[in-house]
C-alpha positions as CSV (number, residue, x, y, z in Angstrom):
1,M,-12.0,-20.1,12.0
2,K,-9.7,-21.1,14.8
3,K,-6.7,-18.9,15.6
4,I,-3.5,-20.8,16.3
5,V,-1.4,-18.9,18.7
6,L,2.0,-19.6,20.3
7,A,2.7,-17.7,23.5
8,F,6.1,-18.2,25.2
9,G,5.9,-18.0,29.0
10,A,8.7,-16.1,30.7
11,A,9.0,-18.8,33.3
12,A,10.1,-21.3,30.7
13,L,12.9,-19.1,29.5
14,I,14.6,-17.9,32.7
15,A,15.7,-19.5,35.9
16,T,13.1,-19.2,38.7
17,G,15.6,-19.0,41.5
18,L,13.7,-21.7,43.5
19,T,15.7,-23.9,45.8
20,S,14.7,-27.1,47.5
21,C,12.4,-26.3,50.4
22,G,10.5,-29.6,51.0
23,N,6.7,-29.5,51.6
24,G,6.4,-27.3,54.7
25,G,8.9,-24.5,54.3
26,S,11.4,-23.4,56.9
27,S,11.3,-25.2,60.2
28,N,12.2,-21.9,61.9
29,A,8.9,-20.2,60.8
30,T,6.8,-18.7,63.5
31,D,3.3,-19.8,64.2
32,R,2.0,-16.7,62.5
33,E,4.2,-17.3,59.4
34,K,3.0,-20.9,59.3
35,A,-0.6,-19.8,59.4
36,L,0.0,-17.3,56.7
37,G,1.7,-19.9,54.6
38,D,-1.3,-22.1,55.0
39,S,-3.6,-19.3,53.9
40,V,-1.4,-18.6,50.9
41,A,-1.4,-22.3,50.0
42,I,-5.2,-22.4,50.0
43,A,-5.6,-19.1,48.1
44,L,-3.1,-20.1,45.5
45,G,-4.6,-23.6,45.1
46,E,-8.2,-22.3,44.9
47,F,-7.2,-19.5,42.4
48,A,-5.3,-21.9,40.1
49,G,-8.1,-24.5,40.5
50,A,-10.7,-21.9,39.5
51,Q,-8.7,-20.9,36.5
52,S,-8.3,-24.5,35.3
53,A,-12.0,-25.3,36.0
54,S,-13.0,-22.2,34.0
55,Q,-10.8,-23.3,31.1
56,Y,-12.2,-26.8,31.2
57,Q,-15.8,-25.4,31.2
58,R,-14.9,-23.2,28.1
59,M,-13.5,-26.4,26.5
60,K,-16.8,-28.2,27.2
61,D,-18.8,-25.4,25.7
62,M,-16.7,-24.8,22.6
63,Q,-15.1,-28.2,22.0
64,P,-17.3,-30.8,23.6
65,E,-15.7,-33.7,21.8
66,T,-12.2,-32.7,23.1
67,A,-13.6,-32.2,26.6
68,A,-15.2,-35.7,26.5
69,K,-11.7,-37.2,26.0
70,F,-10.0,-35.0,28.6
71,S,-9.2,-36.7,31.9
72,K,-9.4,-34.4,35.0
73,E,-7.7,-37.2,37.0
74,A,-4.7,-37.3,34.6
75,F,-4.5,-33.5,34.7
76,I,-4.4,-33.4,38.5
77,R,-1.7,-36.1,38.4
78,G,0.4,-33.9,36.2
79,V,-0.1,-31.0,38.6
80,Q,0.8,-33.2,41.5
81,D,4.0,-34.6,39.8
82,V,5.3,-31.1,39.2
83,L,4.4,-29.8,42.7
84,N,6.2,-32.8,44.2
85,A,9.2,-32.5,41.9
86,D,12.8,-32.1,43.0
87,T,13.3,-28.4,42.7
88,T,17.0,-28.9,42.0
89,Q,15.8,-30.2,38.6
90,M,13.8,-27.0,37.7
91,A,15.5,-26.7,34.4
92,Y,14.0,-30.0,33.3
93,Y,10.5,-29.0,34.4
94,Q,10.9,-25.6,32.7
95,G,11.8,-27.6,29.5
96,L,8.6,-29.6,30.0
97,Q,6.7,-26.3,30.2
98,M,8.2,-25.1,27.0
99,G,7.5,-28.4,25.3
100,L,3.8,-28.2,26.3
101,Q,3.7,-24.7,24.9
102,L,5.2,-25.9,21.6
103,V,3.1,-29.0,21.2
104,S,-0.2,-27.0,21.4
105,P,0.2,-25.1,18.1
106,I,1.8,-28.2,16.5
107,I,-1.4,-30.1,17.2
108,G,-3.5,-27.2,16.1
109,I,-1.7,-26.8,12.8
110,N,-1.7,-30.5,12.1
111,N,-5.3,-31.1,13.0
112,D,-7.1,-27.9,12.1
113,A,-5.1,-26.6,9.2
114,K,-4.1,-30.1,8.0
115,I,-0.6,-28.9,7.4
116,P,2.0,-31.4,8.6
117,V,4.4,-29.9,11.2
118,N,7.3,-32.3,12.0
119,K,8.1,-32.3,15.7
120,D,11.7,-33.4,15.1
121,K,12.3,-30.4,12.9
122,V,10.7,-28.1,15.5
123,L,13.1,-29.6,18.1
124,A,16.1,-29.3,15.8
125,A,15.4,-25.6,15.1
126,F,14.8,-24.9,18.8
127,K,18.1,-26.5,19.7
128,A,20.1,-24.7,17.0
129,V,19.0,-21.3,18.2
130,Y,19.0,-22.1,22.0
131,N,22.5,-23.5,21.9
132,S,24.0,-20.8,19.7
133,D,26.5,-18.4,21.2
134,S,24.3,-15.4,20.2
135,I,20.9,-14.9,18.7
136,A,19.7,-12.5,16.1
137,D,17.3,-9.6,16.8
138,M,14.2,-11.1,18.4
139,N,12.0,-9.1,16.0
140,R,13.5,-11.2,13.2
141,Y,12.3,-14.4,14.7
142,Y,9.0,-13.0,15.6
143,A,8.4,-11.6,12.1
144,Q,9.4,-14.9,10.6
145,Y,7.0,-16.8,12.8
146,Q,4.1,-14.3,12.2
147,N,4.6,-14.6,8.4
148,Q,4.4,-18.4,8.5
149,M,1.3,-18.3,10.8
150,Q,-0.3,-15.8,8.4
151,A,0.3,-18.3,5.6
152,V,-1.4,-21.0,7.6
153,Q,-4.4,-18.8,8.4
154,E,-4.7,-17.9,4.7
155,I,-4.8,-21.6,3.7
156,M,-7.4,-22.3,6.4
157,K,-9.5,-19.3,5.3
158,A,-9.4,-20.4,1.6
159,R,-10.6,-23.9,2.6
160,E,-13.4,-22.5,4.7
161,D,-14.4,-20.1,1.9
162,S,-14.5,-23.0,-0.6
163,I,-16.7,-25.0,1.7
164,K,-19.1,-22.1,2.2
165,A,-19.1,-21.1,-1.5
166,N,-20.2,-24.7,-2.4
167,S,-22.9,-24.9,0.2
168,P,-26.5,-25.1,-1.1
169,E,-27.4,-21.8,0.7
170,A,-24.5,-19.9,-0.9
171,K,-25.2,-21.2,-4.4
172,Q,-28.9,-20.3,-4.1
173,N,-28.1,-16.8,-2.8
174,L,-25.7,-16.2,-5.6
175,E,-28.1,-17.2,-8.3
176,E,-31.0,-15.3,-6.8
177,G,-28.7,-12.2,-6.5
178,K,-27.8,-12.4,-10.2
179,A,-31.4,-12.8,-11.2
180,Y,-32.4,-9.8,-9.1
181,I,-29.8,-7.5,-10.7
182,E,-31.0,-8.6,-14.2
183,K,-34.5,-7.7,-13.1
184,M,-33.4,-4.3,-11.9
185,K,-31.7,-3.6,-15.2
186,G,-35.1,-3.8,-16.7
187,E,-36.4,-1.2,-14.2
188,G,-33.9,1.5,-15.2
189,Y,-30.9,0.5,-13.0
190,T,-27.4,1.0,-14.3
191,V,-24.8,-1.7,-13.8
192,A,-21.3,-0.5,-13.1
193,P,-18.2,-2.4,-14.2
194,S,-17.8,-3.6,-10.6
195,G,-21.2,-5.3,-10.8
196,I,-23.2,-3.0,-8.5
197,A,-26.6,-1.9,-9.9
198,Y,-27.9,1.6,-9.0
199,K,-30.5,4.2,-9.7
200,I,-29.8,7.8,-8.7
201,E,-32.8,9.8,-7.5
202,N,-30.8,13.0,-6.9
203,P,-27.1,13.3,-7.5
204,G,-26.8,16.1,-4.9
205,T,-24.5,19.1,-5.1
206,E,-20.8,19.2,-6.1
207,P,-18.3,18.1,-4.9
208,K,-19.0,14.4,-4.8
209,V,-18.0,12.2,-1.8
210,A,-14.3,11.2,-1.9
211,E,-13.2,7.9,-0.3
212,T,-11.3,9.8,2.4
213,D,-14.2,12.0,3.4
214,L,-16.3,11.8,6.5
215,V,-19.9,11.5,5.5
216,M,-23.2,11.9,7.3
217,V,-25.1,9.2,5.4
218,K,-28.5,7.8,6.2
219,Y,-29.1,4.3,4.9
220,D,-31.6,1.4,5.0
221,G,-30.2,-2.0,4.2
222,K,-32.4,-4.8,2.9
223,N,-32.1,-8.2,1.3
224,I,-33.6,-8.8,-2.1
225,K,-36.8,-10.0,-0.4
226,G,-37.2,-6.6,1.1
227,E,-36.4,-7.6,4.7
228,T,-34.5,-4.9,6.6
229,F,-31.2,-6.1,8.2
230,D,-29.8,-2.7,9.1
231,T,-30.7,1.0,9.3
232,N,-29.2,4.1,10.9
233,A,-32.2,6.4,10.3
234,D,-32.4,7.3,13.9
235,N,-28.6,7.5,14.6
236,V,-26.8,9.2,11.7
237,R,-23.2,10.0,12.6
238,P,-20.1,10.9,10.7
239,M,-18.4,7.9,9.1
240,R,-15.4,7.5,6.9
241,A,-16.4,6.7,3.3
242,N,-13.7,4.1,2.9
243,G,-14.9,2.2,6.0
244,F,-17.8,0.7,4.1
245,V,-17.9,-2.4,2.0
246,P,-16.6,-1.8,-1.5
247,G,-20.0,-1.6,-3.3
248,F,-21.4,0.8,-0.7
249,K,-18.2,2.9,-0.9
250,E,-18.4,3.1,-4.7
251,A,-22.1,4.2,-4.4
252,L,-21.2,7.0,-2.0
253,T,-18.7,8.5,-4.5
254,M,-21.5,9.0,-7.0
255,L,-23.3,11.4,-4.8
256,G,-22.8,14.9,-3.3
257,K,-24.6,16.5,-0.4
258,G,-28.3,15.9,-0.6
259,G,-27.9,13.0,-3.0
260,K,-30.2,10.0,-2.9
261,M,-29.9,6.6,-4.6
262,T,-30.7,3.0,-4.4
263,V,-27.8,0.5,-4.9
264,V,-27.9,-3.2,-5.3
265,I,-24.6,-4.7,-4.2
266,P,-23.6,-8.3,-5.2
267,A,-21.9,-10.5,-2.7
268,D,-18.4,-10.0,-4.0
269,Q,-18.7,-6.3,-3.4
270,A,-20.3,-6.8,0.0
271,Y,-19.6,-9.6,2.6
272,G,-18.8,-12.4,0.2
273,T,-19.1,-16.1,1.3
274,D,-18.6,-15.1,4.9
275,G,-21.8,-13.2,5.2
276,A,-22.2,-11.0,8.3
277,G,-23.9,-12.0,11.6
278,D,-27.2,-13.8,11.6
279,K,-29.0,-11.6,9.1
280,I,-26.7,-11.6,6.1
281,G,-26.0,-15.1,4.7
282,P,-23.2,-16.3,2.4
283,N,-23.2,-14.8,-1.0
284,Q,-26.2,-12.6,-0.3
285,T,-26.9,-9.6,-2.6
286,L,-27.8,-6.5,-0.6
287,V,-30.0,-3.4,-1.4
288,F,-29.4,0.0,0.2
289,D,-31.3,3.2,0.1
290,I,-28.7,6.0,0.6
291,E,-29.0,9.7,1.4
292,I,-26.0,12.0,1.9
293,L,-26.9,14.5,4.6
294,D,-23.5,16.2,4.8
295,I,-19.8,15.8,3.8
296,N,-17.0,16.6,6.2
297,P,-19.2,18.3,8.8
298,E,-16.3,18.9,11.2
299,N,-14.7,21.3,8.7
300,K,-17.7,23.7,8.8
């Protein structure tokens, strides 16, 4: 899911202090200063060009359709127009910079989130605050903006989840997971209210793992076809119990030191419609063999 971010550049908010200096700087400059000026010009141009070229390449890699419509010639004309601008009108060009920064998230929200953002209302809100005699605490504006952007991200996430949940792969994984848990019930597994199915080989000693405990837990994770997607058998280290997915965490709290069990975790208690990486698909049911080697080892 795309992140829509608005970053305000300091240069767009404060005066730069630049004055009109023409194209070649002071006519009183020494030959050494002129040579240095030329070196600075080349270094600055090359550095900015490299940054812009890198950004363009990332756009080609990540958004090829957008890159295909992007004109390098038009981009260079824009750079040239600003560089040749009358520096006595810097306030205007700083306003252009701010406008460009504002239009980016507007386009992103309109196109990616499909939430209509009215440019006239953006401008009216900008002018109301910018022209006021005083402004409130910046934290208030920032928090308000963050809250609204969080709401946008939640809508985008819900839409993506809906699309994933209705994909053929997700539907198939969900049905196969339900059937697998029903099968395990016939093989002596207990189904908890949360939906996880488990069989305890050895409950271990008291006390049982608490959610806030550090646990030395050895595990092997497989899908319902028996294919391993994760194991830490050769690298067991202390981990916080509440740092695991809900179904795994619940299973841990059923065991004490030395405890062993197998737990079948349905998708809604694991990674849901998102899946995880290349090995765990949307709505996949997972199977873990778990062994508690120690609890809170640092306290001993």
